C-alpha positions as CSV (number, residue, x, y, z in Angstrom):
1,X,0.0,0.0,0.0
2,X,1.4,3.4,-1.0
3,X,1.4,6.5,1.1
4,X,-1.7,7.9,-0.7
5,X,-3.6,4.6,0.2
6,X,-2.6,5.1,3.8
7,X,-3.8,8.7,3.7
8,X,-7.1,7.5,2.2
9,X,-7.4,4.9,4.9
10,X,-7.0,7.6,7.6
11,X,-9.4,9.9,5.9
12,X,-12.0,7.1,5.6
13,X,-11.5,5.9,9.1
14,X,-12.2,9.4,10.4
15,X,-15.4,9.6,8.3
16,X,-16.4,6.2,9.4
17,X,-15.9,7.0,13.1
18,X,-17.9,10.2,12.8
19,X,-20.6,8.2,11.0
20,X,-20.7,5.6,13.7
21,X,-21.1,8.4,16.3
22,X,-24.0,9.9,14.4
23,X,-25.7,6.6,14.0
24,X,-25.2,5.4,17.6
25,X,-25.4,8.6,19.7
26,X,-26.9,11.3,17.5
27,X,-28.3,13.4,20.3
28,X,-24.9,13.5,22.1
29,X,-23.0,14.6,19.0
30,X,-25.7,17.1,18.0
31,X,-26.0,18.7,21.5
32,X,-23.0,21.0,20.8
33,X,-24.0,21.5,17.2
34,X,-27.8,22.1,17.4
35,X,-28.5,22.1,21.1
36,X,-32.2,23.2,20.8
37,X,-33.0,20.3,18.5
38,X,-30.6,17.6,19.4
39,X,-33.0,15.6,21.6
40,X,-35.8,15.6,19.0
41,X,-36.7,12.2,17.5
42,X,-36.8,13.7,14.0
43,X,-33.4,15.3,14.4
44,X,-31.9,12.0,15.6
45,X,-33.5,10.1,12.7
46,X,-31.9,12.5,10.2
47,X,-28.5,12.3,11.9
48,X,-28.6,8.5,11.9
49,X,-29.2,8.7,8.1
50,X,-26.2,11.0,7.7
51,X,-24.2,8.6,9.9
52,X,-25.1,5.7,7.7
53,X,-24.1,7.7,4.6
54,X,-20.7,8.3,6.1
55,X,-20.2,4.7,7.2
56,X,-21.0,3.6,3.7
57,X,-18.6,6.0,2.1
58,X,-15.9,5.1,4.5
59,X,-16.5,1.4,4.0
60,X,-16.3,1.7,0.2
61,X,-13.1,3.8,0.4
62,X,-11.5,1.3,2.8
63,X,-12.5,-1.7,0.7
64,X,-11.1,0.0,-2.4
65,X,-7.8,0.7,-0.7
66,X,-7.4,-2.8,0.7
67,X,-8.2,-4.4,-2.6
68,X,-5.9,-2.0,-4.4
69,X,-8.7,-0.6,-6.5
70,X,-9.3,3.0,-7.5
71,X,-10.5,5.1,-4.6
72,X,-11.4,8.1,-6.7
73,X,-15.1,7.2,-7.2
74,X,-15.5,6.8,-3.5
75,X,-13.6,10.0,-2.7
76,X,-15.5,12.0,-5.3
77,X,-18.8,10.7,-4.0
78,X,-17.8,11.8,-0.5
79,X,-16.8,15.2,-1.8
80,X,-20.2,15.5,-3.5
81,X,-22.0,14.7,-0.2
82,X,-19.8,17.2,1.7
83,X,-20.5,19.8,-0.9
84,X,-24.2,19.2,-0.5
85,X,-23.8,19.7,3.3
86,X,-22.1,23.0,2.5
87,X,-25.0,24.0,0.2
88,X,-27.5,23.0,2.8
89,X,-25.8,25.1,5.5
90,X,-25.7,28.1,3.2
91,X,-29.3,27.6,2.2
92,X,-30.5,27.3,5.8
93,X,-28.8,30.6,6.6
94,X,-29.9,32.1,9.9
95,X,-32.3,29.3,10.7
96,X,-29.3,27.3,11.9
97,X,-27.5,28.5,15.0
98,X,-24.2,30.1,14.0
99,X,-22.2,27.3,15.6
100,X,-24.0,24.8,13.5
101,X,-23.7,26.8,10.3
102,X,-20.0,27.6,10.7
103,X,-19.1,24.2,12.1
104,X,-20.8,22.5,9.1
105,X,-19.0,24.8,6.7
106,X,-15.6,24.2,8.4
107,X,-15.9,20.4,8.7
108,X,-17.5,19.8,5.3
109,X,-15.1,22.3,3.7
110,X,-12.1,20.6,5.2
111,X,-13.4,17.2,4.1
112,X,-13.9,18.5,0.5
113,X,-10.3,19.9,0.5
114,X,-8.9,16.6,1.9
115,X,-10.8,14.6,-0.6
116,X,-9.7,16.8,-3.5
117,X,-6.0,16.4,-2.4
118,X,-6.4,12.6,-2.2
119,X,-8.0,12.5,-5.7
120,X,-5.3,14.7,-7.1
121,X,-2.6,12.5,-5.6
122,X,-4.2,9.4,-7.1
123,X,-4.3,10.9,-10.6
C-alpha cells in the first residue's frame, strides 16, 4: 500500500468513526451543534441517516484501498456529499445556529479539501 492509500485509509476511518457516532449517539453529537433540536426524535433520525451515509462512504473507500482498487469514485462521492452539506448550511442561513452553520462549513469544507487532495494525488 502506498502513502496515498494510507492517507485515504486515515481519511475514511475518520469519516467512518464520525458516521458511527452519528448513527449510535446522534443526540450526544448534536448537542453541541444544534442544542435546541438535538433531543428531538426527528433530528436523531436524520442524523442517523447521515451517519449511515458516512459509514457507507468510509467502507467503500477502505474496501477500495485494501483491494488495491481506484479510490477516486468513493472520494468524489464523499466530496459531493460534503458539498451538499455546505450548500444546505448556506441555504439554511440564519435558521441554523451560528455554531451549526460555521461548524458544518468548516468540517465539510475541510473534508472536500482533503478529498480533493487525495483525488489529485491518485491521478
